[in-house]
C-alpha positions in Angstrom: 51.1 -74.7 110.5 52.8 -77.8 109.2 51.2 -78.4 105.9 51.5 -82.1 105.1 50.4 -81.6 101.5 53.4 -79.4 100.7 55.7 -82.0 102.3 54.1 -85.0 100.6 54.3 -83.2 97.2 58.0 -84.0 97.2 57.1 -87.7 96.5 54.0 -88.4 94.6 54.8 -92.0 93.8 53.3 -93.2 97.1 50.5 -92.1 99.4 51.1 -89.2 101.7 50.4 -91.5 104.7 53.1 -94.0 103.6 55.6 -91.2 102.7 55.2 -89.8 106.2 55.7 -93.2 107.8 58.8 -93.9 105.8 60.3 -90.5 106.6 59.5 -90.8 110.3 61.1 -94.3 110.4 64.3 -92.9 108.9 64.6 -90.0 111.3 66.3 -90.2 114.7 63.6 -90.1 117.4 63.2 -86.7 119.0 65.6 -85.1 116.6 64.6 -81.8 114.9 63.7 -83.7 111.6 61.7 -86.2 113.7 59.6 -83.4 115.3 59.1 -81.8 112.0 57.8 -84.9 110.3 55.7 -85.8 113.3 54.1 -82.3 113.0 53.3 -83.1 109.3 51.8 -86.4 110.5 49.5 -84.7 113.0 48.3 -82.4 110.3 47.6 -85.3 108.0 45.6 -87.2 110.7 43.6 -84.2 111.6 42.7 -83.3 108.0 41.6 -86.9 107.4 39.4 -87.0 110.5 41.5 -89.8 112.1 40.8 -88.4 115.5 41.4 -91.7 117.5 44.7 -92.3 115.9 45.6 -88.6 116.3 44.8 -88.8 120.1 47.0 -91.9 120.5 49.8 -90.2 118.7 49.6 -87.0 120.8 49.1 -88.3 124.3 52.5 -90.0 124.9 54.2 -86.7 123.9 52.3 -84.4 126.2 54.3 -85.3 129.3 57.7 -85.1 127.5 59.9 -82.4 128.8 61.6 -79.8 126.6 59.5 -80.1 123.5 60.4 -77.6 120.8 58.2 -74.6 121.2 56.6 -74.6 117.8 56.0 -78.4 118.1 54.4 -78.1 121.5 52.1 -75.4 120.2 50.9 -77.7 117.4 50.6 -80.6 119.8 48.3 -78.5 122.1 46.4 -77.1 119.1 45.4 -80.5 117.8 44.8 -82.0 121.2 42.4 -79.2 122.0 40.5 -79.9 118.7 40.4 -83.6 119.5 39.0 -83.0 123.0 36.5 -80.4 121.6 35.4 -83.0 119.1 34.8 -85.4 122.0 32.8 -82.7 123.7 35.3 -82.5 126.6 35.1 -78.7 126.4 36.8 -77.8 129.8 39.9 -80.0 128.9 39.9 -78.6 125.4 40.0 -75.1 126.7 43.0 -75.9 128.9 45.1 -77.1 126.0 43.7 -74.3 123.7 44.9 -71.7 126.1 48.4 -73.4 126.2 48.5 -73.3 122.5 47.3 -69.7 122.5 50.1 -68.6 124.8 52.7 -70.3 122.8 51.4 -68.9 119.5 51.5 -65.4 120.9 55.1 -65.8 121.9 56.0 -67.2 118.5 54.2 -64.4 116.7 56.0 -61.8 118.8 59.4 -63.4 117.8 58.7 -64.0 114.1 55.6 -62.0 113.1 54.7 -64.8 110.6 51.2 -64.6 109.1 50.2 -68.3 109.5 50.8 -68.0 113.2 48.2 -65.2 113.2 45.7 -67.4 111.3 46.2 -70.1 113.8 45.5 -67.6 116.6 42.3 -66.5 114.9 41.2 -70.1 114.3 41.7 -70.9 118.0 39.8 -67.8 119.1 36.9 -69.0 116.8 37.1 -72.5 118.3 36.8 -71.0 121.8 33.8 -68.9 120.7 35.6 -65.5 120.8 34.6 -64.6 117.2 35.0 -60.8 117.7 38.7 -61.4 118.7 39.1 -63.8 115.8 37.8 -61.3 113.3 40.0 -58.6 114.8 43.1 -60.8 114.2 42.0 -61.7 110.7 41.4 -58.1 109.8 44.8 -57.1 111.1 46.5 -60.0 109.3 44.8 -59.2 106.0 45.8 -55.6 106.1 49.4 -56.3 107.2 50.0 -58.9 104.5 47.7 -57.4 101.8 50.5 -57.7 99.2 51.0 -61.4 99.7 50.4 -63.5 96.6 50.9 -66.8 98.4 47.9 -69.0 97.5 48.3 -71.0 100.7 48.0 -67.8 102.7 44.9 -66.6 100.7 43.3 -70.1 101.1 43.8 -70.1 104.9 42.8 -66.4 105.3 39.6 -66.7 103.3 38.7 -70.1 104.8 38.9 -68.6 108.3 37.0 -65.4 107.3 34.2 -67.6 105.9 34.0 -69.5 109.2 33.3 -66.3 111.0 30.8 -65.0 108.3 29.0 -68.3 108.4 28.8 -68.2 112.3 27.4 -64.7 112.1 24.7 -65.9 109.6 26.2 -63.9 106.7 26.0 -66.7 104.2 26.3 -64.6 101.1 29.5 -63.1 102.4 30.7 -66.5 103.5 30.0 -67.8 99.9 32.2 -65.1 98.4 35.0 -65.8 100.8 34.8 -69.6 100.2 34.9 -68.9 96.4 38.1 -67.0 97.0 39.5 -69.9 99.1 38.5 -72.3 96.3 40.3 -70.2 93.7 43.5 -70.2 95.9 43.2 -73.9 96.5 43.1 -74.6 92.7 46.0 -72.3 92.2 47.9 -74.1 95.0 47.1 -77.5 93.4 46.8 -79.5 96.7 44.1 -82.2 96.4 43.1 -82.1 100.0 42.6 -78.3 100.1 40.7 -78.4 96.7 38.3 -81.0 98.1 37.7 -79.0 101.3 37.3 -75.8 99.3 34.8 -77.3 96.8 32.8 -78.8 99.6 32.7 -75.7 101.7 31.7 -73.5 98.8 29.1 -76.0 97.6 27.5 -76.4 101.0 27.3 -72.7 101.5 25.6 -72.0 98.2 23.3 -75.0 98.9 22.2 -73.2 102.1 21.6 -70.1 100.0 19.3 -72.1 97.7 21.6 -72.1 94.7 21.2 -75.8 94.1 22.6 -76.1 90.6 25.8 -74.3 91.6 26.1 -76.5 94.7 25.5 -79.6 92.6 28.2 -78.6 90.1 30.8 -77.9 92.7 30.2 -81.1 94.6 30.5 -83.0 91.3 33.7 -81.1 90.5 35.2 -82.4 93.8 34.7 -86.1 93.0 37.7 -86.7 90.7 39.9 -85.1 93.5 38.3 -87.3 96.1 39.1 -90.4 94.0 42.7 -89.4 93.8 43.0 -88.5 97.5 41.1 -91.6 98.6 39.4 -89.7 101.5 36.6 -92.0 102.5 35.0 -89.7 105.0 34.7 -86.7 102.7 33.7 -89.0 99.8 30.8 -90.2 101.8 29.8 -86.7 102.8 30.0 -85.2 99.3 28.0 -88.0 97.8 25.4 -87.7 100.6 25.1 -84.0 99.8 24.7 -84.8 96.1 21.9 -87.2 96.9 20.3 -84.4 99.0 20.6 -81.8 96.3 19.3 -84.0 93.5 16.4 -84.9 95.8 15.8 -81.1 96.3 15.9 -80.7 92.5 13.4 -83.6 92.3 15.8 -85.6 90.2 15.2 -88.8 92.2 17.1 -91.3 90.0 20.3 -89.3 90.4 19.5 -88.8 94.1 19.3 -92.6 94.5 22.4 -93.1 92.3 24.6 -91.2 94.8 22.8 -92.3 97.9 23.5 -96.0 97.3 27.2 -95.1 96.9 27.4 -93.5 100.4 29.5 -95.5 103.0 27.3 -95.2 106.1 30.2 -96.3 108.3 32.0 -93.1 107.5 29.2 -90.7 108.5 28.9 -88.8 111.7 25.6 -89.0 113.7 24.3 -85.8 112.0 25.1 -87.0 108.5 23.7 -90.5 109.3 20.4 -88.9 110.3 20.3 -87.1 106.9 21.1 -90.4 105.2 18.1 -92.1 106.9 15.8 -89.2 106.0 16.7 -89.5 102.3 16.6 -93.3 102.3 13.0 -93.1 103.7 11.7 -90.7 101.1 8.8 -92.4 99.2 10.2 -91.1 95.9 13.4 -92.9 96.4 11.9 -96.1 97.8 9.7 -96.4 94.7 12.7 -96.6 92.4 14.4 -99.8 91.4 17.9 -100.1 92.6 
């Protein structure tokens, strides 16, 4: 795990994207620092849903010989996720298995908890949720005394993914709340945004609309600072949906008209159209 937010926290005077570009330009190509900064850049691009740019960054490196082992694992890990996002599942599986093999070797050498969390996440991506849960349970027990908020954020986020996949929404909500607490303690904007959004969406699905509303609203100041256009569009769309569910149609319209449709996926765009076509919203003056 190359956490770009920890790296970018060293220089808060400029955007993380610009900081990464500057550091990369100053590094000797294919040196150890260059690989490390590139790994941070891959993490940044993935977290910000810049999948096309991520793919273009990865593909020239795939055929390079003698990549550092940990960097190669990260390269395969993100490329598998890009391919999976493009619904190229067979190719994604090929690179996921490459990442899996490398991760297992690294874990055997170092026994580091974040490598285990990556293993569990990949198992979940491949649909092997029982194996993923086994790894998470082992990791939680082995590192039970860890007070590292980043570890607790990643652990509980991954546990919540499995609980949600199993239909255990109440359990997922509790785990997402723990992840949110860890993210706030960590103080990384991107993780705070994700944690608020995940917890809010889960409690929305549980019918706890006021709690969902409050957590989406709490995420907005962090989104403004982070300037994440995709998650801003999604969170405002969810606020419009929740206010509509609460029959507060003026507020629903207030957030709906702020949604940047160009940043929505097909599924979110469908929800946008459903809300926009509601008679209660169409009857309101803009």
